[in-house]
MIVO-831313 format. One record per residue (C-alpha): x, y, z; residue in three letters. Coordinates in steps of 0.001 Angstrom, whole numbers, plus 500000, padded with zeros to 6 digits. Layout:
% MIVO-831313
XYZALA;...
END
This chain:
% MIVO-831313
496524466686426937MET;493071466624428473MET;491534467237425075MET;493420464272423625MET;492199461949426393MET;488654463083425828GLN;488975462351422120ASP;490298458843422878VAL;487429458062425230TRP;484964459550422761THR;486206457197420060GLN;486600454215422368LEU;483054454338423748GLY;481231453554420493PRO;483747450819419713ALA;483081449078423049ILE;479343449442422566ALA;479617447892419101THR;481597444950420422ILE;479104444350423218MET;476186444533420767PHE;477881442056418436ALA;478604439659421316TRP;474987439828422500THR;473703439078419013MET;476152436173418750TYR;475009434702422071GLN;471304435046421343ASN;470904434289417654TYR;473973432472416347PHE;473331428688415863PRO;474914426435418481HIS;476078424000415820GLU;478458426610414390LEU;479801427976417658ARG;482131425011418181GLY;483719425489414795HIS;484133429225415344ILE;485628428627418802ARG;488108426090417416ARG;489344428379414671TYR;489428431351417047THR;491640429404419451ASP;493983428516416613LYS;494204432150415624LEU;494890433259419194VAL;497557430568419626SER;499668432237416943TYR;499961435320419112PHE;499527433843422669TYR;502754432040423684PRO;501467430186426772TYR;499917426745427324MET;497509425574430031HIS;497017422231431819ILE;493930421703433997ILE;493889419400437072PHE;490356418822438380HIS;489681418002442026GLU;487475415018441102TYR;488288412739438221GLU;484613412083437409THR;481267413644438129ASP;480204410732440346GLY;480904409939443973TRP;484432408707443356PHE;487557409708445260GLU;489472412962444879ARG;492117413098442196SER;495466412022443598LYS;497184414494441274ALA;495079417358442638TYR;495855416424446257VAL;499593416103445534ALA;499675419486443759ILE;497774421083446652GLU;500394419864449124ARG;503272420869446860TYR;501955424421446384LEU;501527424921450116SER;505204425822450458LYS;504848428764448020ASN;501353429835449023SER;502317431296452391SER;504774433740450825THR;503011434691447566GLN;499213434330447826ALA;497186437128449386LYS;494310434902450502ARG;495083431584452196LEU;493251428551453578LYS;494553426939456774ALA;494464423202457597ASN;495654421582460826VAL;498036418623460594VAL;500322416560462798LYS;498061416190465831ASP;497037419838465760GLY;500595421105466356GLN;501148422781462962SER;499262424512460157LEU;499422423988456414VAL;498559427101454396LEU;497222426717450858THR;496072429392448438MET;492395430182448288ASP;490256430142445148ASP;491200432558442331HIS;494726433018443671GLU;497945432671441671GLU;501485431676442688VAL;504648431285440659THR;507189428478440678ASP;510583428029439079GLU;512048424782437751TYR;515480424531436139LYS;515490428252435454GLY;512043428315433815GLU;509070430090435351LYS;505545428621435626VAL;502273429876437095TRP;499730427959439187TRP;496162429298439437ILE;493553427949441855SER;490019428328440567SER;486560426836440614GLN;483697426344438202GLN;480270427133439623VAL;477327425210438213ALA;475157427244435896SER;471932425709437215ARG;470415426471440588GLN;469989423532442965THR;468740423053446509ILE;471198421237448774SER;471679420830452513TRP;475415421032451913TYR;476651424422450637PRO;478951424768447627ARG;478290421182446596GLU;478207422001442861ASP;481457423966442825GLU;484158422095440942LYS;487648423170441929ARG;490708422806439753TYR;494317423912439401PHE;495543425509436172LYS;499212425306435235LEU;500413428002432806LYS;503821427832431112PHE;505570429012427936HIS;505059426650425017ARG;508777426448424378LYS;509050424541427722ASN;506408421995426796ARG;508711418965426855GLU;510411420051430088LEU;507081420510431862ILE;505325417350430666THR;508303414992430912ALA;510057416224434047SER;508374419018436015TYR;505000417387436545LEU;506588414173437838LYS;508712416238440212TYR;505630418090441536VAL;503620414893442104LEU;506485413067443835ASP;507269416040446050GLU;503604416523446928GLY;503233412864447944LYS;506380413069450079ALA;505044416175451858ILE;501710414404452476SER;503457411452454105VAL;505600413695456322ARG;502728415901457466GLU;499964413310457389ARG;497470413492460225GLN;495961410089460785ARG;492202409937461254LYS;489579407718462846LEU;486474407515460656TYR;482964406240461262THR;480205405946458675ASN;477357408419458860SER;473758407291458798LYS;472421409654456161GLY;469224409906454188ASP;470988409381450871GLY;470047412891449710GLY;471890415064447249TYR;475460415767448275GLY;475641412689450491TYR;478468411167448508ARG;481110413417450028ARG;479931412956453602ARG;479923409186453808MET;482357409248456746TRP;482693411421459832SER;486198411806461207GLN;488265412733464230VAL;491986412715464854VAL;493268409231465670PHE;495074409509469010GLU;494895406009470486HIS;498169405353472392PRO;498187401543472098SER;501342400010470590THR;502786396538470347PHE;505133397460473198ASP;502170398050475519THR;500104395130474205LEU;499690392253476677ALA;500611389240474558MET;503183386505474251GLU;506379387995472729PRO;506697385360470002ASN;503104385773468897LYS;503451389537468976LYS;506583389442466813GLN;504865387118464344GLU;502036389612463847ILE;504449392529463461MET;506469390645460827ASP;503280389808458962ASP;502172393452458922LEU;505596394690457864GLN;505768392199455018THR;502318393210453787PHE;503132396928453747SER;506146396301451480LYS;504508393800449110SER;502837396006446491LYS;504817394507443601ASP;504405390971444934TYR;500610391265445105TYR;500562392643441560ALA;502763389733440432LYS;500447387054441839ILE;497314388838440610GLY;495724389688443965LYS;494343392939445319ALA;496752394589447754TRP;494734393905450894LYS;494802391486453807ARG;492143390267456214GLY;492579389671459943TYR;490113387889462226LEU;490544388690465926LEU;488531386477468243TYR;488463385561471899GLY;486591386286475153PRO;485606389880475999PRO;488392391920477580GLY;491275390165475826THR;492498393239473903GLY;490948393042470437LYS;490378396809470132SER;493839397527471545SER;495301395180468944MET;493639397178466132ILE;495014400452467508ALA;498484398922467809ALA;498317397748464190MET;497300401236463034ALA;500108402908464997ASN;502644400355463786PHE;501834400905460095LEU;500789404579460414GLN;497390403795458859TYR;494013405500459184ASP;491166403550460796VAL;487650403241459332TYR;485247401920461979ASP;482369400513459916LEU;479023400223461707GLU;476999397801459585LEU;473668398593461244THR;473939402167459910ALA;474427401000456307VAL;471249401160454242LYS;471983398427451683ASP;474707396731449644ASN;475011399693447269THR;475740402067450118GLU;478257399580451510LEU;480071399671448172ARG;480062403475448178LYS;481611403477451642LEU;484407401236450405LEU;485095403507447444ILE;485256406533449732ASP;488061405049451855THR;491723405766451198THR;494757403554450896SER;496984403027453953LYS;493938402297456074SER;492339399636458278ILE;488635398911457786ILE;487251397536461054VAL;483970395747461780ILE;483870395044465512GLU;481637392338467017ASP;480548391260463557ILE;478476388443465037ASP;476279391101466693CYS;476175393656463866SER;473773391873461504LEU;472368388404460926ASP;475484387160459112LEU;475851383853460908THR;475085381787457824GLY;471734380565459098GLN;469035380869456474ARG;465364381427457132GLU;463517378135456896LYS;460086377778455360LYS;457464376754457860LYS;454924374001457278ASP;451475374935456066ASP;449949373383459172LYS;452035375616461436GLU;451002378671459420GLU;447336377744459823GLU;447688377157463561VAL;449654380349464133LYS;447633383134465665ASP;446793386019463323GLU;447976388616465823LYS;451395387013466120ASP;451654386914462333ALA;451024390658462094VAL;453661391346464772LYS;456172389181462935GLU;455582391012459647LYS;455995394387461335MET;459210393228462957LYS;460641391995459646ASN;459613395238457950ARG;461364397281460648GLU;464533395209460285GLU;464523395753456532LYS;464034399468457095LYS;467075399590459325GLN;469518397726457093SER;469326395554454012GLU;472978394533453908VAL;473253390847453036THR;475938388272453566LEU;476564388245449816SER;477030392028449821GLY;479529391825452663LEU;481475389043450925LEU;481733391177447782ASN;482830394086449971PHE;485703391999451311ILE;487089390402448158ASP;484858391360445223GLY;485874393442442218LEU;485432396705444111TRP;487752395631446926SER;490809396256444714ALA;490178400018444579ILE;492859402019446384GLY;495061399174447587GLY;497128398821450763GLU;494196398114453056ARG;493647395848456019LEU;490172394485456772ILE;489747393437460402VAL;486820391566461942PHE;486447391016465687THR;484104388591467431THR;483642386895470777ASN;482031383819469218PHE;483817382741466060VAL;481709379577465808GLU;478639381718465054LYS;480086383166461856LEU;479407381777458414ASP;482441379782457205PRO;482334381630453883ALA;482918384895455733LEU;486111383873457522ILE;487770381480455088ARG;491334382072453946ARG;491407384613451141GLY;488927386795453021ARG;490218386592456570MET;493790385542455765ASP;495140385479459313LYS;493203384280462357HIS;494496385635465678ILE;493271384142468951VAL;493316386585471852LEU;492895384490474963SER;493217384849478735TYR;496201386460480413CYS;499371384383480690CYS;502475385184482730PHE;504285386826479776ASP;501286389086479236SER;501211389881482939PHE;504873390983482891LYS;504103393453480097VAL;501190394870482088LEU;503255395047485289ALA;505928397000483443ASN;503318399323481884ASN;501325400028485044TYR;503878399672487847LEU;507274400111486117ASP;508585396857487554ILE;510189393888485799GLU;510406391541488800SER;508956391205492298HIS;508702388724495154ASP;505043388112494309HIS;505803387118490700PHE;506233383340491394PRO;502900383167493198GLU;501192385112490416ILE;502739382796487809ARG;501318379792489650HIS;497849381336489978LEU;497734382417486316LEU;498461378833485325GLY;495381377682487227GLU;492973380576486604THR;491333382153483558ASN;491423385947483862ILE;491403388515481072THR;494161391104480551PRO;491549393813481193ALA;490868392423484681ASP;494588392110485410VAL;495183395686484284ALA;492361396987486477GLU;493887395342489552ASN;497392396596488727LEU;496308400218488312MET;496973402267491489PRO;493753403695492923LYS;495449406398494985SER;498831408032495436SER;499413405934498584LYS;499299402603496750GLU;502599401120495613ASN;503548398104493504ALA;503309395704496431ASN;499753396828497223THR;498611396427493615CYS;500197392978493280LEU;498570391810496497GLU;495223393029495185ARG;495827391062491988LEU;496674387928493985ILE;493412388237495921LYS;491518388700492666ALA;493191385614491204LEU;492376383566494299GLU;488779384777494187THR;488535383945490491ALA;490045380527491157LYS;487542379816493937GLU;484639381057491815GLU;485782378869488933ALA;486016375888491284LYS;482520376501492656LEU;481189376978489151LYS;482813373727488031ALA;481324371913491033GLU;477923373398490308GLU;478170372385486669GLU;479261368891487720GLU;476340368665490121ARG;473918369837487441GLU;475422367360485010ARG;475062364523487556ALA;471467365531488216GLU;470757365563484506LYS;472343362114484193GLU;470168360839487040LYS;467115362354485409GLU;468022360656482154LYS;468541357340483974GLU;465182357725485726LYS;463485358566482450GLU;465164355578480788ALA;464128353267483643ALA;460576354586483567ALA;460486354118479814GLU;461764350561480214GLU;459099349838482838VAL;456448351210480498LYS;457685348993477677ILE;457749345915479971THR;454252346653481266ASP;453015347070477744LYS;454539343741476665VAL;453021341955479672ASN;449675343571478991GLU;449768342400475364ASN;450618338837476403GLU;447831338829478990LYS;445309340102476485SER;446281337383474005GLU;445804334628476613SER;442411336033477549ASN;441358335935473901ILE;442290332253473671VAL;440301331398476805LYS;437236333345475735GLU;437138331760472220ASN;436846327880472493PRO;435520327449468899GLU;438933326484467737GLY;439062323523470139ASN;435551322439469116GLY;436550322503465513ALA;439505320332466279LYS;437257317858468172GLU;434804317806465263ASN;437655317124462930GLY;438749314170465048LYS;435198312748465243SER;434815313033461485GLU;438054311136461008ASN;436830308473463397ASN;433546308140461452VAL;435462307814458216VAL;437641305117459718LYS;434590303228461085GLU;432884303393457706ASN;435975302019456078GLY;436043299080458443ASP;432385298335457772VAL;432930298304454024SER;435822295916454443LYS;433618293598456463GLY;
END
């Protein structure tokens, strides 16, 4: 037996060496133009004996900086249920607020699945780039993919039924186990590999809801109905030819709950939140890349947009040549350096932001909300907030009695109290933000009860009322003083005009007195006439 094995190995060794030598010669000296033809015919030959078919699902649909393949993500979630029991090497991801783990198979692992009595194989693999590159981000050139292997007799079953089942089931699992995130854009150097790190993320855990939001009930219900209608209107938006997105403009004084409103909207719709910081965006191209890298079922937020960049619609005016000549050279150098620094920080333009909101690229992904917040809506360019871009304008104003009752229930667990009538009266006469009301209602120690907090709020309202009264009186006094100043200036101007008129009249009379030639001329004229008349009488005589 041992002799037979030795004979087999003795004969097998030269055969393997011959095959390796032939393969080396083929790789080094065979023309590339013919390799494709040989490969094609070789595959056909192998297919006669190899009964299985393969379908490849790449992680990224293109080689650019576009989003991950939805099919790949759905398959990854679908295979997670089989990976934990079959694969030997697993990858763990945290979902559902960190309370559970999702296990998926690692690279170069294989799991089996069964559908309607037929067996299929899923293989997770990756293709490493053949060239060597230098990158700050490891494994950037590795292209992952899933390979589905099945018997060719089941081709119709797999392509017509099984794949649809896998994608639908994977999407359903993603929705059930989805962990919502809060994203912010990273200020990068635009180097290689930057495309997949456009956003930094944390788990979105803001507790604000419409139930805790201090707002009039009717207005609150109107916003909720609007959001609910939008989330179910995919077919309607396609019918009318519009991108499936909607813009909201939230404006009002500071402390009126604009950020809380955004969190409530996200929790109501179960959307992710992308907090876009415009000052960290290099230019319009990078802004477009950030949009592409967002997902559907998300809210893109730009808070305090009037402060983010110079997007108020005011254009730089050309200065007169005389002013440029008069301007000091040192100030001119400082101005140029300042403008250069601003350009270095961000080159996002109003046009770029408008295209971001409703340009061609805004239709990518679908099911997005775009929310702007501002304290001074009058500063914004009308083109930025017109209907079609900011479809719904929501005013968040000072606290009313209905808003106060919501806050009292949230902070003190009371729905009525003896102090409520007095508070209602004071709120009708005083402007105070919900944030200030909430601060006064919050107990500062374990000894404070609802009565103590309400009394503190009443004092705060009375103080705010008195301060508003004093401020109004001061403004009225300043206004009266300005009116008096204007009247004095007008009277002084009138006196100046009168004095000038009198001075002109006086100067004219002085000129007449000092220049008697006119009178002499008239007298000469009369004497000449008299001479003529006398001569006439003489001739008649």
